[in-house]
KEMI-795826 format. One record per residue (C-alpha): residue number from 0; x, y, z. Coordinates in pm, 1 decimal, padded with zeros to 6 digits. Example, Ala and Ser with C-alpha at 12.3 -4.5 7.8 and 13.67 -1.06 7.14 Angstrom:
REM residues 2
@k:0&x:01230.0&y:-00450.0&z:00780.0
@k:1&x:01367.0&y:-00106.0&z:00714.0
***
This chain:
REM residues 298
@k:0&x:-02964.1&y:16918.8&z:-06039.9
@k:1&x:-02929.9&y:16633.8&z:-05733.2
@k:2&x:-03095.9&y:16279.2&z:-05817.5
@k:3&x:-03468.2&y:16299.6&z:-05704.5
@k:4&x:-03570.7&y:16009.4&z:-05484.0
@k:5&x:-03806.2&y:15743.3&z:-05651.0
@k:6&x:-04062.4&y:15565.5&z:-05476.0
@k:7&x:-04088.8&y:15203.8&z:-05484.6
@k:8&x:-04450.5&y:15210.0&z:-05377.4
@k:9&x:-04565.7&y:15529.6&z:-05586.5
@k:10&x:-04960.6&y:15658.4&z:-05426.8
@k:11&x:-05268.1&y:15675.4&z:-05596.9
@k:12&x:-05423.9&y:16072.0&z:-05489.4
@k:13&x:-05792.6&y:16124.3&z:-05377.7
@k:14&x:-06020.7&y:16451.7&z:-05260.6
@k:15&x:-06285.6&y:16347.6&z:-05054.3
@k:16&x:-06526.7&y:16645.1&z:-04883.2
@k:17&x:-06480.6&y:16615.4&z:-04534.1
@k:18&x:-06700.4&y:16821.6&z:-04303.5
@k:19&x:-06775.6&y:17068.4&z:-04600.1
@k:20&x:-06388.6&y:17105.5&z:-04659.1
@k:21&x:-06198.3&y:16932.7&z:-04961.7
@k:22&x:-05949.6&y:16719.1&z:-04817.5
@k:23&x:-05608.1&y:16512.7&z:-05017.5
@k:24&x:-05601.6&y:16212.0&z:-04920.1
@k:25&x:-05281.3&y:15966.3&z:-05048.3
@k:26&x:-05354.1&y:15618.2&z:-05067.1
@k:27&x:-05125.1&y:15292.8&z:-05125.4
@k:28&x:-05184.5&y:14927.2&z:-05183.5
@k:29&x:-05547.7&y:14755.5&z:-05202.0
@k:30&x:-05803.8&y:14633.0&z:-04949.4
@k:31&x:-05745.6&y:14273.5&z:-04845.7
@k:32&x:-05993.9&y:14042.8&z:-04621.8
@k:33&x:-05947.4&y:14072.3&z:-04248.6
@k:34&x:-05693.2&y:14368.4&z:-04260.8
@k:35&x:-05754.2&y:14671.5&z:-04130.5
@k:36&x:-05593.6&y:14992.9&z:-04382.4
@k:37&x:-05309.5&y:15173.9&z:-04212.4
@k:38&x:-05453.1&y:15511.4&z:-04167.7
@k:39&x:-05153.8&y:15804.6&z:-04090.5
@k:40&x:-05165.9&y:16161.5&z:-04046.8
@k:41&x:-04864.7&y:16421.5&z:-04047.4
@k:42&x:-04758.9&y:16697.2&z:-03777.3
@k:43&x:-04773.4&y:17081.8&z:-03837.3
@k:44&x:-04625.3&y:17205.8&z:-04108.0
@k:45&x:-04603.4&y:16941.9&z:-04315.2
@k:46&x:-04818.2&y:16698.7&z:-04575.5
@k:47&x:-04945.7&y:16315.4&z:-04592.5
@k:48&x:-04693.9&y:16294.6&z:-04843.1
@k:49&x:-04402.7&y:16249.6&z:-04588.9
@k:50&x:-04464.7&y:15894.5&z:-04527.1
@k:51&x:-04379.6&y:15805.3&z:-04855.6
@k:52&x:-04018.0&y:15671.5&z:-04693.1
@k:53&x:-04181.7&y:15473.9&z:-04454.6
@k:54&x:-04431.1&y:15307.6&z:-04682.1
@k:55&x:-04126.5&y:15230.3&z:-04928.1
@k:56&x:-03993.2&y:15066.5&z:-04669.5
@k:57&x:-04255.4&y:14806.7&z:-04514.6
@k:58&x:-04218.5&y:14500.7&z:-04635.0
@k:59&x:-04582.8&y:14356.7&z:-04651.5
@k:60&x:-04792.5&y:14538.7&z:-04935.8
@k:61&x:-05085.1&y:14627.6&z:-04686.5
@k:62&x:-05350.1&y:14930.7&z:-04799.8
@k:63&x:-05166.9&y:15271.1&z:-04662.5
@k:64&x:-05402.5&y:15611.8&z:-04681.3
@k:65&x:-05248.6&y:15961.2&z:-04526.4
@k:66&x:-05470.5&y:16228.5&z:-04494.1
@k:67&x:-05351.7&y:16593.8&z:-04556.1
@k:68&x:-05480.1&y:16839.7&z:-04239.8
@k:69&x:-05740.1&y:17107.2&z:-04376.9
@k:70&x:-05522.5&y:17424.7&z:-04414.2
@k:71&x:-05174.3&y:17188.0&z:-04542.2
@k:72&x:-05089.1&y:17019.4&z:-04883.0
@k:73&x:-05398.5&y:16996.7&z:-05145.0
@k:74&x:-05672.5&y:17002.0&z:-04869.1
@k:75&x:-05848.2&y:17269.0&z:-04805.5
@k:76&x:-05801.8&y:17570.2&z:-04559.9
@k:77&x:-06055.5&y:17611.4&z:-04330.5
@k:78&x:-06218.2&y:17986.2&z:-04451.3
@k:79&x:-06148.9&y:18149.1&z:-04116.7
@k:80&x:-05825.8&y:18275.8&z:-03971.6
@k:81&x:-05817.3&y:18004.2&z:-03715.6
@k:82&x:-05746.7&y:17668.1&z:-03666.7
@k:83&x:-05891.7&y:17452.6&z:-03357.5
@k:84&x:-05748.9&y:17123.7&z:-03228.1
@k:85&x:-06128.0&y:16957.5&z:-03199.4
@k:86&x:-06186.6&y:17013.8&z:-03603.5
@k:87&x:-05881.9&y:16805.6&z:-03623.5
@k:88&x:-06053.9&y:16540.7&z:-03469.1
@k:89&x:-06368.0&y:16574.1&z:-03628.8
@k:90&x:-06200.1&y:16589.2&z:-03998.0
@k:91&x:-06066.2&y:16222.2&z:-03835.3
@k:92&x:-06407.5&y:16088.7&z:-03764.4
@k:93&x:-06529.1&y:16203.8&z:-04126.0
@k:94&x:-06241.6&y:16035.0&z:-04239.0
@k:95&x:-06253.1&y:15741.8&z:-04116.0
@k:96&x:-06636.1&y:15689.5&z:-04141.6
@k:97&x:-06555.5&y:15737.2&z:-04498.7
@k:98&x:-06264.5&y:15541.9&z:-04557.6
@k:99&x:-06370.0&y:15234.2&z:-04348.5
@k:100&x:-06718.9&y:15302.1&z:-04199.2
@k:101&x:-06761.0&y:14901.4&z:-04054.9
@k:102&x:-06431.7&y:14801.0&z:-03892.7
@k:103&x:-06193.5&y:14957.7&z:-03691.8
@k:104&x:-05831.4&y:15100.3&z:-03817.3
@k:105&x:-05464.2&y:15111.4&z:-03771.1
@k:106&x:-05384.0&y:15471.1&z:-03652.3
@k:107&x:-05024.8&y:15630.7&z:-03709.3
@k:108&x:-04973.5&y:15990.6&z:-03617.3
@k:109&x:-04661.1&y:16191.7&z:-03581.3
@k:110&x:-04603.0&y:16478.8&z:-03395.7
@k:111&x:-04936.1&y:16714.6&z:-03384.9
@k:112&x:-05039.7&y:16371.9&z:-03584.6
@k:113&x:-05003.5&y:16190.4&z:-03296.0
@k:114&x:-05162.6&y:16409.2&z:-03023.3
@k:115&x:-05464.7&y:16400.1&z:-03253.2
@k:116&x:-05432.1&y:16039.1&z:-03292.4
@k:117&x:-05408.5&y:15987.9&z:-02866.0
@k:118&x:-05666.2&y:16171.8&z:-02812.8
@k:119&x:-05983.8&y:16028.8&z:-03102.5
@k:120&x:-05805.3&y:15692.3&z:-03006.5
@k:121&x:-05978.1&y:15774.9&z:-02615.4
@k:122&x:-06241.5&y:15910.3&z:-02738.3
@k:123&x:-06372.9&y:15663.7&z:-03080.1
@k:124&x:-06204.8&y:15341.2&z:-02879.9
@k:125&x:-06403.8&y:15093.2&z:-03113.5
@k:126&x:-06243.3&y:15248.2&z:-03445.6
@k:127&x:-05868.7&y:15175.8&z:-03368.7
@k:128&x:-05744.3&y:14833.5&z:-03383.9
@k:129&x:-05360.9&y:14986.3&z:-03298.7
@k:130&x:-05237.5&y:15299.3&z:-03241.5
@k:131&x:-04878.5&y:15435.2&z:-03331.4
@k:132&x:-04759.8&y:15792.5&z:-03182.8
@k:133&x:-04498.3&y:15917.8&z:-03308.5
@k:134&x:-04340.1&y:16164.4&z:-03135.8
@k:135&x:-04648.2&y:16346.3&z:-03027.6
@k:136&x:-04552.0&y:16433.3&z:-02689.1
@k:137&x:-04797.9&y:16702.9&z:-02661.0
@k:138&x:-04729.6&y:17047.1&z:-02520.3
@k:139&x:-04689.1&y:17148.0&z:-02164.3
@k:140&x:-04969.4&y:17229.7&z:-01911.0
@k:141&x:-05054.5&y:17628.7&z:-01934.8
@k:142&x:-05261.3&y:17803.5&z:-01633.9
@k:143&x:-05564.3&y:17963.8&z:-01677.0
@k:144&x:-05399.1&y:18278.8&z:-01567.0
@k:145&x:-05214.3&y:18257.8&z:-01891.0
@k:146&x:-05528.1&y:18318.6&z:-02084.5
@k:147&x:-05551.0&y:18686.4&z:-02101.8
@k:148&x:-05265.1&y:18701.3&z:-02200.2
@k:149&x:-05285.4&y:18469.5&z:-02523.1
@k:150&x:-05618.2&y:18639.0&z:-02605.7
@k:151&x:-05454.6&y:18962.1&z:-02639.4
@k:152&x:-05141.7&y:18814.5&z:-02838.5
@k:153&x:-05430.6&y:18619.3&z:-03039.2
@k:154&x:-05637.8&y:18971.4&z:-03147.4
@k:155&x:-05285.7&y:19149.1&z:-03180.4
@k:156&x:-05203.9&y:18931.1&z:-03408.3
@k:157&x:-05553.2&y:18890.0&z:-03638.3
@k:158&x:-05514.9&y:19298.3&z:-03717.0
@k:159&x:-05141.9&y:19190.4&z:-03832.5
@k:160&x:-05161.4&y:18820.3&z:-03999.4
@k:161&x:-04846.7&y:18594.6&z:-04083.6
@k:162&x:-04797.1&y:18508.6&z:-04414.1
@k:163&x:-04535.8&y:18278.6&z:-04589.4
@k:164&x:-04206.3&y:18349.1&z:-04777.3
@k:165&x:-04216.9&y:18251.9&z:-05147.0
@k:166&x:-03863.4&y:18055.7&z:-05270.6
@k:167&x:-03730.4&y:18114.3&z:-05599.6
@k:168&x:-03723.6&y:17757.0&z:-05723.1
@k:169&x:-03782.4&y:17405.2&z:-05526.7
@k:170&x:-03400.4&y:17342.5&z:-05506.3
@k:171&x:-03412.4&y:17620.2&z:-05264.9
@k:172&x:-03728.0&y:17415.6&z:-05069.4
@k:173&x:-03564.4&y:17127.3&z:-05029.6
@k:174&x:-03243.9&y:17306.3&z:-04900.2
@k:175&x:-03532.7&y:17435.1&z:-04613.9
@k:176&x:-03598.8&y:17077.8&z:-04573.6
@k:177&x:-03250.6&y:16972.1&z:-04511.5
@k:178&x:-03199.4&y:17315.6&z:-04279.0
@k:179&x:-03473.6&y:17171.8&z:-04026.3
@k:180&x:-03389.5&y:16863.2&z:-04048.9
@k:181&x:-02992.8&y:16760.8&z:-04167.8
@k:182&x:-03049.4&y:16402.1&z:-04175.4
@k:183&x:-03317.3&y:16427.1&z:-04461.1
@k:184&x:-03106.0&y:16300.9&z:-04809.3
@k:185&x:-03071.0&y:16508.3&z:-05112.3
@k:186&x:-03271.0&y:16280.6&z:-05276.6
@k:187&x:-03538.4&y:16241.6&z:-05047.1
@k:188&x:-03543.5&y:16654.8&z:-05033.3
@k:189&x:-03557.6&y:16696.3&z:-05389.8
@k:190&x:-03815.6&y:16454.7&z:-05396.5
@k:191&x:-04038.8&y:16575.8&z:-05095.8
@k:192&x:-04011.7&y:16973.9&z:-05182.3
@k:193&x:-04207.8&y:16883.7&z:-05461.0
@k:194&x:-04525.3&y:16803.0&z:-05293.0
@k:195&x:-04455.1&y:17101.8&z:-04959.9
@k:196&x:-04432.6&y:17343.9&z:-05217.3
@k:197&x:-04662.1&y:17483.0&z:-05522.9
@k:198&x:-04561.8&y:17749.0&z:-05783.6
@k:199&x:-04690.9&y:18093.5&z:-05775.0
@k:200&x:-04644.3&y:18389.1&z:-05975.2
@k:201&x:-04436.0&y:18513.9&z:-05674.9
@k:202&x:-04222.1&y:18194.3&z:-05651.7
@k:203&x:-04272.9&y:17861.2&z:-05490.1
@k:204&x:-04507.7&y:17851.3&z:-05189.0
@k:205&x:-04543.7&y:17600.7&z:-04937.5
@k:206&x:-04878.9&y:17417.0&z:-04926.8
@k:207&x:-04996.5&y:17558.7&z:-04594.8
@k:208&x:-05254.4&y:17821.6&z:-04475.4
@k:209&x:-05057.5&y:18116.5&z:-04308.2
@k:210&x:-05303.8&y:18130.2&z:-04033.8
@k:211&x:-05142.0&y:17854.1&z:-03882.5
@k:212&x:-04881.8&y:18018.3&z:-03723.5
@k:213&x:-05094.1&y:18247.2&z:-03536.9
@k:214&x:-05110.4&y:18199.6&z:-03157.9
@k:215&x:-05341.9&y:18020.4&z:-03052.1
@k:216&x:-05636.1&y:18178.7&z:-02843.3
@k:217&x:-05697.5&y:17831.0&z:-02670.3
@k:218&x:-05457.4&y:17676.0&z:-02395.5
@k:219&x:-05314.4&y:17323.3&z:-02346.1
@k:220&x:-05513.7&y:17163.8&z:-02076.6
@k:221&x:-05303.8&y:16876.4&z:-01985.6
@k:222&x:-05562.8&y:16745.3&z:-01723.8
@k:223&x:-05847.1&y:16711.8&z:-02019.8
@k:224&x:-05593.7&y:16546.8&z:-02291.5
@k:225&x:-05500.6&y:16316.4&z:-02008.9
@k:226&x:-05834.4&y:16228.2&z:-01985.8
@k:227&x:-05887.8&y:16118.0&z:-02332.2
@k:228&x:-05510.0&y:15941.7&z:-02332.9
@k:229&x:-05646.3&y:15722.6&z:-02025.9
@k:230&x:-05956.1&y:15577.1&z:-02189.5
@k:231&x:-05785.4&y:15446.3&z:-02488.8
@k:232&x:-05811.8&y:15021.4&z:-02488.2
@k:233&x:-05612.5&y:14984.5&z:-02860.7
@k:234&x:-05273.3&y:14857.9&z:-02801.6
@k:235&x:-05028.3&y:15167.7&z:-02870.5
@k:236&x:-04675.2&y:15208.3&z:-02968.2
@k:237&x:-04501.2&y:15512.9&z:-02838.1
@k:238&x:-04178.2&y:15589.0&z:-03082.3
@k:239&x:-03959.4&y:15834.1&z:-03030.0
@k:240&x:-03577.2&y:15907.0&z:-03192.1
@k:241&x:-03224.7&y:15892.2&z:-02987.6
@k:242&x:-03191.4&y:16258.2&z:-03005.5
@k:243&x:-03380.6&y:16425.9&z:-02698.1
@k:244&x:-03639.7&y:16685.0&z:-02908.3
@k:245&x:-03830.5&y:16741.3&z:-02578.9
@k:246&x:-03568.0&y:16891.9&z:-02395.5
@k:247&x:-03480.7&y:17079.6&z:-02773.1
@k:248&x:-03838.3&y:17209.2&z:-02797.9
@k:249&x:-03941.8&y:17338.8&z:-02492.4
@k:250&x:-03640.7&y:17271.6&z:-02162.6
@k:251&x:-03766.1&y:17313.6&z:-01843.5
@k:252&x:-04110.5&y:17403.5&z:-01977.2
@k:253&x:-04191.6&y:17073.5&z:-01989.2
@k:254&x:-03926.3&y:16844.5&z:-01803.9
@k:255&x:-03921.8&y:16470.1&z:-01924.5
@k:256&x:-04024.3&y:16349.4&z:-01589.5
@k:257&x:-04387.3&y:16522.0&z:-01677.4
@k:258&x:-04400.5&y:16335.8&z:-01979.5
@k:259&x:-04269.3&y:15975.2&z:-01824.7
@k:260&x:-04590.9&y:16041.7&z:-01616.4
@k:261&x:-04794.4&y:16084.0&z:-01890.4
@k:262&x:-04704.7&y:15827.5&z:-02094.8
@k:263&x:-04785.6&y:15536.5&z:-01794.6
@k:264&x:-05160.2&y:15648.7&z:-01812.1
@k:265&x:-05188.6&y:15460.4&z:-02149.5
@k:266&x:-05285.8&y:15117.1&z:-02114.1
@k:267&x:-05132.7&y:14903.2&z:-02345.6
@k:268&x:-04812.8&y:15114.5&z:-02395.2
@k:269&x:-04486.1&y:14961.7&z:-02606.3
@k:270&x:-04186.7&y:15169.3&z:-02615.1
@k:271&x:-03932.9&y:15201.9&z:-02898.6
@k:272&x:-03639.9&y:15412.9&z:-02946.4
@k:273&x:-03438.1&y:15488.0&z:-03299.0
@k:274&x:-03091.6&y:15498.5&z:-03319.9
@k:275&x:-02948.4&y:15819.2&z:-03503.7
@k:276&x:-03337.8&y:15965.3&z:-03549.3
@k:277&x:-03461.9&y:16290.9&z:-03455.4
@k:278&x:-03827.6&y:16459.7&z:-03422.5
@k:279&x:-03857.2&y:16367.8&z:-03808.0
@k:280&x:-03810.2&y:15998.3&z:-03751.6
@k:281&x:-04001.7&y:15871.9&z:-04054.0
@k:282&x:-03744.6&y:16067.1&z:-04249.5
@k:283&x:-03436.4&y:15963.6&z:-04078.2
@k:284&x:-03428.5&y:15601.8&z:-04032.2
@k:285&x:-03750.3&y:15456.0&z:-04229.5
@k:286&x:-03627.6&y:15149.5&z:-04260.8
@k:287&x:-03620.8&y:15095.4&z:-03873.7
@k:288&x:-03921.6&y:15248.0&z:-03816.8
@k:289&x:-04105.8&y:14982.6&z:-04081.6
@k:290&x:-03903.8&y:14725.1&z:-03869.6
@k:291&x:-04070.7&y:14827.2&z:-03579.1
@k:292&x:-04460.5&y:14890.8&z:-03709.0
@k:293&x:-04466.3&y:14593.8&z:-03899.1
@k:294&x:-04486.6&y:14322.1&z:-03653.3
@k:295&x:-04658.0&y:14540.7&z:-03361.0
@k:296&x:-04927.4&y:14605.7&z:-03639.9
@k:297&x:-04924.5&y:14245.5&z:-03716.8
***
């Protein structure tokens, strides 16, 4: 039986109804006068508990809040067979209205969550004091000519919806996590597995709605996304791992030059690269990430 990670700052669980759906919220620390909460939003096929390791690495015992997006973790599924990107912005807006209605927050997003956070900060400038994007690269631009094929694929997948395979034990879930990211230590994987999956009569199933795996019928429109990025007013920190995940994910479909041109449009941008880290940099190098975050957020 592997050793299981012991959090230095255990979280408290809360449930909020946001836009009619029950959402799971994790809280660390207590509010302090004059200091905004740090709100963290996770990536695709992940959970809010994923931020535990970097929260533990923060020297300052500040208030931190993480959300399980709809259809992930312990938050309710959407109730439909599709997930739309604007719904994440709507859920985030409702979350901040509930938690900090009268003051801006510090907002951090990883991967998909980083993309949501960037768009949100450009649309709701007054709601974000500091913005941190952890490897939320976005996606390659898609030509409108691809719409018929994408819609046909979505319609076909609706007739044969995806499923998630069960795992026999939590140890198997932990091993899956380590297969996805070999840098993740056994103790952290063993702890995270209990938040990533739940026990069912069929075995341990990931805490994710299988509908997330459907093709998205809505094309990624780069021009619309960048229109939001250009409106960001909060000081923004871009953080990535030293491993080139952009090339790994997309190859020539999304050249680095394209992404650099996108980042160049973001006003007030600071940048950091964490060595010996990949896409899950908050798992790979939580102490190094905390060391970059705290002076930026101070």
